C-alpha positions as CSV (number, residue, x, y, z in Angstrom):
1,M,250.5,-27.0,53.8
2,S,254.0,-28.8,53.3
3,L,255.3,-30.6,56.4
4,L,258.7,-31.1,54.9
5,L,260.8,-28.6,56.6
6,P,259.1,-28.5,59.8
7,L,259.1,-31.7,60.3
8,V,263.2,-32.2,59.4
9,F,263.6,-29.6,62.3
10,M,261.3,-31.2,64.4
11,V,262.8,-34.7,64.6
12,A,266.3,-33.0,65.1
13,Q,265.2,-31.6,68.2
14,V,264.6,-35.0,69.6
15,T,267.3,-37.4,68.1
16,A,269.5,-37.8,70.8
17,P,269.2,-41.7,72.6
18,P,266.9,-41.6,75.7
19,A,268.6,-41.8,79.3
20,P,269.5,-45.5,80.6
21,A,266.2,-46.8,82.2
22,D,266.7,-47.4,86.0
23,P,267.1,-51.0,86.6
24,A,265.1,-50.8,89.8
25,A,262.5,-49.5,88.1
26,T,259.6,-51.8,87.3
27,P,257.7,-50.7,83.8
28,T,254.2,-50.1,83.5
29,P,252.5,-52.5,81.4
30,K,251.5,-51.4,78.2
31,P,247.8,-51.4,77.5
32,L,246.6,-53.6,74.8
33,P,245.1,-52.3,71.6
34,N,241.5,-52.8,71.4
35,G,240.8,-51.5,67.8
36,P,241.8,-52.8,64.4
37,V,244.9,-54.3,63.2
38,V,246.5,-53.1,60.0
39,V,249.3,-55.0,58.2
40,L,252.3,-53.0,56.5
41,D,253.9,-54.9,53.7
42,T,257.4,-53.9,53.1
43,T,260.5,-54.5,50.9
44,L,261.9,-55.8,54.5
45,G,259.2,-57.5,55.6
46,R,255.8,-57.4,57.4
47,I,254.6,-55.3,60.4
48,K,251.4,-55.9,62.0
49,I,250.2,-52.8,63.9
50,G,247.3,-53.2,66.8
51,L,245.2,-49.6,67.1
52,H,244.2,-47.8,70.3
53,R,240.6,-46.7,69.1
54,D,239.6,-46.2,72.7
55,K,242.6,-44.2,73.8
56,A,243.2,-42.1,70.5
57,P,239.9,-42.5,68.4
58,L,240.7,-39.4,65.8
59,S,244.3,-40.6,65.4
60,V,243.1,-44.0,64.6
61,A,240.3,-42.7,62.5
62,N,242.6,-40.5,60.5
63,F,245.1,-43.5,60.1
64,L,242.4,-45.8,59.3
65,A,241.1,-43.4,56.5
66,Y,244.6,-43.3,54.7
67,V,245.0,-46.9,54.7
68,K,242.0,-47.5,53.1
69,A,242.3,-44.8,50.5
70,G,245.7,-46.5,49.6
71,H,247.7,-43.5,50.7
72,Y,250.2,-45.6,52.4
73,D,250.9,-47.8,49.3
74,G,254.5,-46.9,47.6
75,T,255.3,-44.8,50.1
76,I,258.6,-44.9,51.8
77,F,260.2,-44.7,55.5
78,H,261.7,-41.4,54.5
79,R,263.6,-40.9,58.1
80,V,265.3,-43.8,60.4
81,I,267.4,-43.0,63.3
82,P,269.0,-46.2,65.0
83,R,268.0,-46.5,68.7
84,F,265.2,-43.7,68.1
85,M,262.5,-44.4,65.5
86,A,261.6,-45.2,61.9
87,Q,259.3,-42.4,60.0
88,G,257.2,-42.8,57.2
89,G,253.7,-42.2,55.4
90,G,254.4,-39.1,53.4
91,F,256.7,-39.2,50.8
92,E,257.3,-41.4,47.6
93,P,260.7,-42.8,46.6
94,D,261.8,-39.4,44.6
95,M,261.1,-37.3,48.1
96,T,257.6,-36.1,46.4
97,E,255.2,-35.4,49.2
98,R,251.7,-36.9,48.6
99,P,248.2,-34.6,49.6
100,T,247.3,-35.0,52.7
101,R,244.0,-34.6,54.2
102,P,243.4,-31.8,57.0
103,P,245.5,-32.1,60.3
104,V,243.8,-34.0,63.4
105,K,244.0,-32.7,67.1
106,N,246.8,-34.1,69.4
107,E,245.8,-36.8,71.4
108,A,249.0,-37.0,73.5
109,K,247.2,-36.8,76.7
110,N,245.8,-40.2,76.4
111,G,248.1,-41.9,79.0
112,L,249.8,-43.9,76.3
113,S,253.9,-43.5,76.3
114,N,256.3,-43.5,73.6
115,R,257.9,-46.8,74.6
116,R,259.7,-49.4,72.2
117,G,257.2,-51.2,69.9
118,T,254.4,-48.3,70.1
119,V,253.6,-45.9,66.8
120,A,252.8,-42.6,67.2
121,M,251.8,-39.6,65.0
122,A,254.7,-37.4,63.4
123,R,253.8,-33.3,63.2
124,T,255.6,-30.2,63.1
125,S,256.0,-27.6,66.0
126,D,252.4,-27.3,66.0
127,P,250.9,-29.9,68.3
128,N,247.8,-30.2,66.0
129,S,249.3,-30.4,62.6
130,A,249.7,-34.3,62.5
131,T,248.4,-35.6,59.0
132,S,249.3,-39.1,57.7
133,Q,252.9,-39.5,58.5
134,F,253.6,-42.1,61.6
135,F,256.4,-43.4,63.3
136,I,257.8,-46.3,65.0
137,N,259.6,-46.2,68.3
138,V,262.5,-48.9,68.4
139,A,263.4,-47.3,72.0
140,D,261.9,-46.0,75.1
141,N,261.7,-42.5,74.0
142,L,259.9,-41.3,76.8
143,R,260.5,-37.4,76.2
144,L,258.0,-37.6,73.3
145,D,255.1,-38.1,75.8
146,Y,252.8,-35.4,76.7
147,G,253.9,-32.8,79.6
148,I,257.5,-34.2,79.2
149,Q,258.6,-31.3,76.5
150,G,255.3,-30.0,76.0
151,A,252.5,-31.1,74.1
152,G,254.0,-34.2,73.3
153,Y,253.6,-37.0,70.2
154,C,250.3,-39.2,70.3
155,V,250.7,-42.6,70.6
156,F,248.0,-44.6,68.7
157,G,249.2,-48.0,68.0
158,E,251.6,-50.9,69.1
159,V,253.7,-52.9,66.9
160,L,252.0,-56.9,67.4
161,E,254.6,-58.4,64.9
162,G,257.5,-57.2,63.0
163,M,259.7,-55.3,65.8
164,D,262.3,-57.2,64.0
165,V,261.2,-55.5,60.8
166,A,261.2,-52.4,62.2
167,D,265.0,-52.6,63.9
168,A,266.1,-53.6,60.1
169,I,264.6,-50.6,58.7
170,V,266.7,-48.5,61.4
171,A,269.8,-50.3,60.7
172,V,269.8,-49.3,56.9
173,P,272.8,-46.7,56.0
174,T,271.2,-43.2,55.5
175,T,272.1,-40.1,53.4
176,T,270.8,-36.7,53.0
177,R,268.5,-35.5,49.7
178,G,268.1,-32.0,49.7
179,V,266.7,-30.8,53.1
180,N,265.8,-34.6,54.2
181,R,268.5,-36.3,56.5
182,D,268.8,-39.4,57.6
183,V,267.0,-41.0,54.5
184,P,267.7,-44.5,54.0
185,E,270.3,-45.1,50.9
186,T,268.3,-47.9,49.6
187,D,264.7,-47.4,49.5
188,I,262.2,-48.9,51.9
189,L,259.0,-49.4,50.5
190,I,255.6,-49.8,52.1
191,K,254.3,-51.8,49.1
192,R,250.8,-52.3,50.5
193,A,248.7,-51.1,53.7
194,R,245.7,-53.1,54.6
195,V,243.3,-53.6,57.4
196,F,243.8,-57.1,58.8
197,V,240.5,-59.3,58.7
198,P,241.3,-63.0,60.5
199,R,240.0,-65.5,58.3
200,A,237.4,-66.6,61.2
201,A,236.1,-63.0,60.8
202,A,235.7,-63.3,57.0
203,A,232.2,-63.8,55.7
204,P,231.5,-67.3,54.9
205,K,230.7,-68.5,51.3
206,T,227.3,-69.0,50.8
207,T,225.8,-71.6,48.2
208,A,222.8,-71.8,46.5
209,P,220.4,-74.3,47.3
210,A,220.4,-77.3,45.3
211,A,217.2,-77.1,42.7
212,T,214.7,-79.8,43.7
213,A,213.0,-81.7,40.9
214,T,209.3,-80.8,40.7
215,P,207.1,-84.0,40.4
216,A,205.0,-84.5,36.7
217,P,201.3,-83.8,37.0
């Protein structure tokens, strides 16, 4: 099932910038991701995302499956809105939608909030329709949380490095392509998505033991 039209209208309902935060309020610290880290190499720079495997196990497993299958390689950020979010993971530069796996259950009721720097699942008006598309919050979008305006949008990751890249992405001038609004005029490509493996965790190289001379009888 195509998510094209429903996603356009879904995002249109929540494009207004959030209300200014109360300066007297003390923000609740965001939980640290405890799962794998995924690196997105884009045409505007690198974004490193930590995943909340404990808080959103289904969404994280779904995202990792797409990463490992190479689904995101060559896709674009197809919808970007300043002071709101950057959405990607589903379309090629010519706006062809890539085939997806079955949708995953909405895990928005996990205590994670759509604050600046978080990564969440995009979906249609059906709460349980998320597949490959995701968005990066570039502002505190608390209205997207569970219970504020319904089922909410599941946060499953956190940008560990590269928020300057996300900010650059949403600053790109946009246009309309067919029924798709807020499409960057210049393609912002995800060149490669991969699971990050620290060098210290990489398997050590093994060397064959040196040959031992056998004494002559």
